[in-house]
N, C-alpha and C positions, 0 to 999 in steps of 0.2 A: 504494500500500500504506500502511495506517495502523497495522497491528498485526502483530507477529511472535509466533507461538506455537511453543514449543520443548518437545519431549518430554524426559524424563530418561534412563531406561534405554536404553542403546544410542545415544543422541543427545548429550545434554549430558554424559553420563558413560559411560565404557566399563564394561560389567558383563557377566560371564558369568552369565546369569540362572539357568541350571541350578545352578551352583555356589552362587550367592547364595541361591537358594530353599532348597537343602538345608542350608546353614549357618544361615540365618535360623530355620528350624524347630527345628534342633538347639539354638540359643541360647534360643529361646522356651520350649521344653519344659523345659530345665534351669532357666531362670529361674523359671518358674511353680512347678516342683516345689520348688525351694529356698526361694523367697520366700513361697509361699502353701500349700505342701504339697498341691498340686492337680495334676491331670493335664489337659493340653490336647492336642487332636488336630489334626494338620495337615490331615487329611481334613475335619474340621468347619470349620476356618478357610476352606479352599478352597471348600467347599460354600456357605458363606455369602457369599463373594465372588461366586461364580457366581449366587447368588440375587439379590443387589442389582444385579448387571449385567442379569439377565434380567427382573426384575420391578420396575422403577423406576416409582413412582407420581407423581413430580414434586412431592410434598407433603413427605414426610419426607426429611431429608438422608441421605446414604449411611451415615454413622456410626450414626444412629438405627436404620436398617433392618438394618445389620450386627449391632448389639448385640441387637436384637430377635430376629434369626435365631439368633445364637450362644448366648446364655444361658449358664448354667453348671449342671452337674449338682449341684454343691454350692451351695445357695442362699446360703451365708454368704460366698461369694466373688463379688465384683462384676466382671463382664467389663470394664467401662470402666476400673476401677482397675487391673486386670491389664495391659491394653494400654498405658495411659498411663504406668504405672510402668516397664514394659519398655522403651518407646521413650525414656525418660529415663535409662535405666540404662547401665552400662558394658558389659553383655551385648550390647545393640544396637549400641553404639559399636564393639564388636570387629569388626563387619562392614565397617567403613570401609576396611580393607585390601583388600577385594574390589572397590572402586570407584575408578576413575581419571578425572580430568577430561579432557574433550575440548577442548583449547585452541583448536581451529579454530572450534568453536561459541561459545566464549567471545568470540573476536574478532568473530564475527558479531553477538552480542548488544551488544558495545561499539559497533559501527558503527550498529546499529539505534537505540540511544539517542542517538547523535550526530546521527542523521537525524530525531529527534523521534518515533520510532515507539513505540507502546505495546508492552511486552514481557510475555509471559505464560508462566509455567512450566505447560505443558499436560501434566502428568504424570497418568496414570490415577489418579483419586481413590479409591484403595483403601487408602490410609494416612491416618490422622488428621494434623492439622496438625503436631503435635509431631514426628512421624516425618519428614514432608516437610521441615521446617525443618532437622532434624538431618542428613538426607541431603544437603541443600544445603551445610551446614557441612563435610561430608566432602570436598567439592571446592572449599572456600574461597569459597563464595558465601553470601549472606544473603537473607532474605525481602525486604529493601528493594531488592535488585537487580532485582526484578520489580515490575511494576504490579499483577500478580495471580498468585497461585499457586493451583492447584486441589487441594483435599484433601477428605477425607470430610465435614468439618463444613460446608463452604460450597458443596458441589455435590450434586445430586440424581440425577445420571446418571453412568454409566461408559462408557468406550470399549468397543466401537465404536458405541454408541448415538449417532446423529447429534444427538440432543437435548443431549448433552454439549457439543458444539461450539456449538450455538445458545445454550446457557446462558452460555458464555464471551462470545460476541458481545453478548448482552444485558447482561452485567455490565460490560463495558468500553465499551458503547454504540458499537460499530463494526459495520458491515455485513459479513456473511461474505465478500462479494466483495472487501472491502478488507483481508482477512487472509491470512497465509501460515502454514502449518503445516510445521515441520521435524520429521521423524520417521524411524523405521527399520522400522516394522512395517506391512506391507501391509494387514493386517486392522484393527488398532486405530487406527493413525494416518491411514491413507489414507481412513478412513471420513469424514473431514472434507470430502472432495469431494462427498459426498451433499448437503451444504448450501452448496456452491459456494465453499468455502474452498480456495485453491490449496495443493496438497501438493507438497513437495519432500523428497527423501531427504537424509540427512546426507552422503552421498557427493557430492551436487551443490551443496553450499552455496557452493563457490568461484565458481560461476557467477551467484549471486544479485546482482541490482542493487537496492539499497534506495533507495526514494524516500519522503520524508515526505509 
């Protein structure tokens, strides 16, 4: 093994995704209304996430395609500005209380680094970098703790598209056969097996033998 890929939600961090999603959209709607006097729709956000997942062209990155899909009814309001300001705000930070670190996975990452493995935060790239880095800070990690983090700006595919995993391998210059993915989602994370990346659930990490 040469590289360890780790998911965020439900793996690196304990998150009740239903509660998080509900709170996320409540904070987003209030922030946009107060800061920009505009209305933002959860349905539209989710529709555009579905769009970039289903119709990846491999040319434009996920954020470019998301913003193109999203747009704003009010042309005076720029969608990129809205999301970037929200992810840098106290409104987004308020969600940190819904996220708890999984210390067992932290220990695995530490051992991986000690064994000389490349470490990748293989979180579904449906958030821009500012949000992904902020979510790492919530569990006392930093961007520099990984050799690569996947986010909207630097990736062109989303889970469960197997091309997402191939893009990781291409970026870190490691064969899929030499990688392991740690996750918790049978659809999104286990899709890595389609390109011959070994998949292990978060419940099985105590059995992992790391070799450089």
